[in-house]
C-alpha positions in Angstrom: -83.4 36.0 38.7 -82.3 39.2 40.2 -81.5 39.7 43.8 -84.0 41.3 46.0 -82.7 43.8 48.8 -84.7 44.8 51.8 -84.6 48.1 53.1 -86.1 49.6 56.3 -88.2 52.7 55.1 -88.4 55.7 57.5 -90.1 59.2 56.9 -89.1 62.6 57.5 -92.2 64.7 56.9 -93.5 63.5 53.4 -90.0 62.3 52.3 -89.1 58.6 52.4 -85.5 57.3 53.1 -84.4 53.7 53.4 -81.5 51.9 54.9 -80.4 48.4 54.1 -82.0 46.2 56.8 -78.9 44.3 57.6 -77.5 47.6 59.1 -80.4 48.1 61.5 -80.1 46.9 65.2 -83.4 47.9 66.7 -86.0 50.6 66.6 -86.8 52.5 69.8 -89.6 55.0 70.8 -88.2 58.4 71.2 -87.3 59.0 74.8 -85.8 61.9 76.8 -82.3 62.5 75.6 -79.5 63.9 77.7 -77.9 66.8 75.8 -74.1 66.7 75.1 -72.7 70.4 75.8 -71.0 71.9 72.8 -72.1 68.9 70.5 -72.7 69.7 66.9 -76.3 70.7 66.0 -77.0 67.2 64.5 -76.2 65.3 67.6 -79.4 65.4 69.6 -77.9 63.9 72.8 -77.4 60.5 74.3 -79.6 57.9 75.7 -79.1 54.7 77.8 -80.0 51.8 75.7 -79.8 48.5 77.7 -76.8 49.6 79.6 -75.0 51.2 76.8 -74.8 54.8 76.1 -75.9 55.6 72.7 -75.4 58.9 70.6 -78.5 60.1 68.8 -78.2 62.0 65.6 -81.0 63.9 63.9 -81.5 62.5 60.3 -83.5 65.8 59.5 -80.6 68.0 60.6 -77.8 65.7 59.2 -79.6 66.0 55.7 -80.1 69.7 56.0 -83.9 69.5 55.9 -86.0 72.1 57.5 -87.5 71.5 61.2 -91.0 70.3 61.5 -93.6 73.0 62.6 -95.0 72.4 66.1 -98.5 71.6 64.7 -97.2 68.7 62.6 -94.8 67.2 65.3 -95.5 63.5 66.3 -93.6 61.3 68.5 -90.3 60.3 66.8 -88.5 57.1 66.7 -84.9 56.1 67.1 -83.4 53.7 64.5 -80.3 52.0 66.0 -77.3 51.0 63.8 -73.9 49.2 64.2 -71.5 51.6 62.6 -68.0 49.7 63.1 -67.9 48.7 66.7 -70.2 51.4 67.9 -74.0 51.5 68.2 -75.6 54.8 67.0 -79.1 56.1 66.9 -80.8 58.1 64.1 -84.0 60.2 65.1 -86.6 60.0 62.4 -90.3 61.1 62.3 -91.7 57.7 61.6 -90.7 54.1 60.9 -92.8 52.7 57.9 -91.8 49.1 57.4 -89.2 46.9 55.5 -89.7 46.7 51.7 -87.7 44.3 49.6 -86.9 45.6 46.0 -85.3 43.9 43.1 -81.9 45.3 42.5 -82.7 45.9 38.9 -85.3 48.3 40.0 -82.9 50.7 41.5 -82.4 54.0 39.8 -79.3 56.0 40.2 -79.7 59.4 42.1 -78.4 62.3 40.0 -75.8 63.1 42.4 -73.8 65.8 40.5 -75.7 68.5 42.1 -75.1 67.5 45.7 -72.3 68.4 48.0 -69.4 65.7 48.1 -70.8 64.3 51.4 -74.2 64.0 49.9 -72.8 62.0 46.8 -71.4 59.3 49.1 -74.4 59.3 51.2 -77.2 58.6 48.5 -76.8 55.0 47.1 -79.9 55.1 44.9 -83.5 55.5 44.5 -86.8 53.5 44.2 -90.2 54.3 43.2 -92.6 53.5 46.1 -96.3 54.6 46.8 -96.1 57.2 44.0 -93.2 58.8 45.6 -89.4 58.6 45.5 -87.5 56.5 48.1 -83.9 57.6 48.7 -81.7 54.9 49.8 -78.8 56.2 52.2 -75.7 54.6 53.3 -75.6 54.7 57.2 -72.0 54.8 57.2 -71.9 58.0 55.4 -74.8 59.5 57.1 -73.0 59.0 60.4 -69.7 60.2 59.1 -69.2 63.9 59.0 -65.8 64.2 57.2 -66.6 67.1 54.8 -68.3 69.2 57.2 -67.8 71.0 60.5 -69.3 68.0 62.3 -66.9 65.1 63.6 -67.7 61.4 63.0 -70.2 60.4 65.9 -68.2 57.5 66.7 -65.0 59.6 67.0 -66.2 62.3 69.3 -63.9 62.5 72.4 -63.8 64.7 75.3 -60.6 65.9 77.1 -60.9 65.7 80.8 -59.1 68.4 82.7 -57.5 67.3 85.8 -57.6 70.3 88.2 -55.4 68.7 90.7 -52.4 68.8 88.1 -52.9 72.3 86.7 -51.3 75.3 88.2 -53.5 78.0 89.1 -52.6 81.6 87.9 -54.9 82.9 90.7 -53.2 83.6 94.1 -54.4 84.9 97.3 -52.6 88.2 98.5 
């Protein structure tokens, strides 16, 4: 008997995407985000989740999909994932539910036309509800190596200590 794999299925518009259920920590309703100045476009901001600061990435922007129109805009969800030792959030339009699939039903995605980062990001496809479900690797979705974006869990900020800096301004 073939092994069944369970995936959490999310939507972006009419598109279906899935992540292995074991990588999901929790699902939150979209709440107010605190923007991070000068952060890459795909990083929407940060939220406080149970006392931990959680960076939130737009799956839509990360995958290069067009923004939703104002008329079709609905409340969003944040799916929280553990990536290494970090907890990160991924903003999606809606969380469908979890589905179990036989591994033998997985179809490879024709990745030869994708950018190198996309080739590692897409791990397979399934047919569901008359649509194609694209399975994504959360590690690769939240790793930005072949683009201008940093890894979410490697973003660091240099703090300027004004007391130890010499000022070029002087009073005359």
